[in-house]
C-alpha positions in Angstrom: 25.2 13.3 -2.8 21.5 12.8 -2.0 19.0 12.4 -4.9 16.3 15.1 -4.8 12.9 13.5 -4.3 11.5 10.1 -3.3 7.9 9.2 -4.0 6.4 6.8 -1.5 3.2 5.1 -2.8 0.7 3.1 -0.7 -0.2 -0.1 -2.7 -3.9 -1.1 -2.0 -6.3 1.5 -3.5 -3.5 3.8 -4.4 -1.3 2.0 -7.0 -3.9 -0.7 -7.5 -7.5 0.0 -8.5 -8.8 -2.4 -5.9 -8.1 -3.5 -2.3 -6.1 -6.8 -2.4 -7.2 -8.6 0.8 -10.9 -8.9 -0.4 -9.5 -10.6 -3.6 -7.5 -13.0 -1.5 -10.5 -13.6 0.8 -12.6 -14.8 -2.2 -10.4 -18.0 -2.3 -11.7 -19.1 1.1 -15.2 -17.6 1.0 -14.5 -14.9 3.5 -15.2 -11.9 1.4 -17.8 -10.4 3.8 -15.7 -10.8 6.9 -12.6 -9.3 5.3 -14.6 -6.5 3.7 -15.9 -5.4 7.2 -12.4 -5.4 8.7 -10.9 -3.6 5.7 -13.6 -0.9 5.8 -13.2 -0.4 9.5 -9.4 -0.1 9.1 -9.5 2.4 6.2 -11.9 4.6 8.2 -9.8 4.4 11.4 -12.4 2.5 13.4 -10.0 -0.4 14.1 -6.2 0.0 14.5 -4.3 -1.3 11.5 -2.1 -3.7 13.5 -5.0 -5.4 15.2 -7.1 -5.5 12.1 -4.3 -6.9 10.0 -3.6 -9.7 12.4 -7.3 -10.6 12.5 -7.4 -10.6 8.7 -4.2 -12.7 8.4 -5.7 -15.2 10.9 -8.8 -15.5 8.8 -6.9 -15.9 5.6 -4.0 -18.1 6.9 -5.2 -21.2 5.0 -5.8 -19.5 1.7 -3.9 -21.3 -1.1 -1.0 -19.1 -2.1 -0.9 -20.4 -5.7 -4.6 -19.3 -6.1 -3.8 -16.0 -4.4 -0.9 -15.2 -6.8 -2.9 -16.3 -9.8 -5.9 -14.2 -8.7 -3.8 -11.1 -8.1 -2.0 -11.5 -11.4 -5.3 -11.8 -13.3 -7.4 -9.2 -11.5 -5.2 -6.4 -10.1 -5.2 -3.3 -12.3 -2.9 -0.2 -12.0 -3.7 3.3 -13.0 -1.9 3.9 -16.4 -1.1 7.5 -15.6 0.6 6.6 -12.3 2.4 3.7 -14.0 3.7 6.1 -16.7 5.0 8.5 -14.0 6.8 5.7 -12.2 8.3 4.3 -15.4 10.1 7.7 -16.0 11.7 7.7 -12.5 11.8 4.1 -11.1 14.8 4.8 -8.9 12.8 7.5 -7.1 9.5 5.6 -6.6 8.8 3.1 -3.7 6.0 0.9 -2.6 5.1 1.2 1.1 2.5 -1.3 2.0 1.3 -3.0 5.2 0.4 -6.0 3.2 2.3 -9.3 3.6 5.4 -9.9 1.4 4.2 -13.5 1.0 0.8 -12.5 -0.5 1.7 -9.5 -2.7 4.9 -10.8 -4.2 3.5 -11.1 -7.8 2.1 -7.6 -7.7 5.4 -6.1 -6.5 7.3 -8.0 -9.2 5.0 -6.5 -11.8 5.8 -3.0 -10.5 9.5 -3.7 -10.3 10.1 -1.2 -7.6 11.9 -1.3 -4.2 9.2 -2.1 -1.7 8.6 -2.0 2.1 6.1 -4.6 3.3 5.0 -6.5 6.4 6.8 -9.8 6.8 5.2 -13.2 7.0 6.4 -16.0 9.3 6.4 -19.2 7.3 6.7 -22.9 7.9 7.7 -24.1 4.5 4.9 -23.0 2.2 2.4 -22.5 5.1 1.7 -19.1 6.5 2.0 -19.3 10.3 1.6 -15.6 11.4 2.9 -12.1 10.9 6.6 -11.8 11.8 6.7 -8.0 11.4 4.0 -5.4 10.6 5.5 -2.5 8.7 5.4 0.9 10.4 5.3 3.1 7.4 7.1 6.0 9.1 10.2 3.6 9.4 10.2 3.2 5.6 10.4 7.0 5.1 13.2 7.3 7.7 15.2 4.6 5.9 15.1 6.7 2.7 16.2 10.0 4.4 20.0 9.5 3.9 19.5 9.1 0.1 16.8 11.7 -0.6 16.5 15.4 0.2 12.7 15.4 0.1 10.1 12.6 0.5 6.5 12.8 -1.0 3.9 10.4 0.5 0.8 9.3 -1.4 -1.9 7.2 0.3 -5.5 6.9 1.3 -5.9 4.9 4.5 -5.5 5.3 8.3 -2.3 3.1 8.2 -0.7 5.7 5.9 -0.7 8.3 8.8 2.8 7.4 10.0 4.1 7.7 6.5 2.4 11.1 6.1 3.8 12.3 9.5 7.3 11.4 8.5 7.2 12.8 4.9 7.9 16.4 3.6 4.8 16.6 1.3 1.6 14.6 1.7 -1.0 13.7 -0.9 -4.3 12.0 0.0 -5.4 10.1 -3.1 -9.0 9.1 -3.6 -8.7 7.1 -6.9 -10.6 4.1 -5.5 -12.4 5.4 -2.4 -12.6 8.5 -0.3 -9.4 9.1 1.6 -9.4 8.6 5.4 -10.5 11.8 7.2 -7.5 11.9 9.5 -5.2 11.5 6.6 -6.9 14.2 4.7 -6.3 16.6 7.6 -2.6 15.8 7.5 -2.4 16.3 3.7 -1.0 19.1 1.7 -3.1 18.1 -1.3 -6.1 15.9 -2.0 -6.7 14.5 -5.5 -9.1 11.9 -6.9 -7.8 10.9 -10.3 -4.5 9.4 -11.4 -4.0 11.9 -14.2 -4.5 14.8 -11.7 -2.1 13.1 -9.2 0.6 12.8 -11.8 0.3 16.4 -13.0 0.6 17.5 -9.3 3.6 15.2 -8.7 5.3 16.6 -11.8 4.9 20.2 -10.6 6.1 19.7 -7.1 
């Protein structure tokens, strides 16, 4: 029998209090370039797939040990959202376009089932992107198990997840949610505590 509700959370800028690719970029001195591409993607000026492939190409030679250490040291989560997730881990999912290879330590800290883009590797060397996650596919894969799916995100690449979900929440905890995403949303909130109160009432 299906469980009642699944909660699908974007990772960067939703579960985390910072965007992850700019942190990764600092290991190879490409903060400015990555920041421009990230900003353009969040605001829908550049398609996510194209932007992401460009960012991966720029960051391909970044040292993975440094990346994982930096992410473990610097990534913060909203405590209210973490408390909400801790009470219902079997209903909460991470849905991120980021690469499994890069965000592994962050996902391990969260301890949730995750949907990610997949890296193509040659040993320990990142070659390219094997598969970019279409966030709507993640929602579709959860349909047999859950009666209702709630999507929480902030960027243009969350649009497919919002289109496939039953309830949609644009979350501006780190930066203003994308305008297109906001138009698709049933609710817009800007603080983790307010988000969790809303989720608990739905």
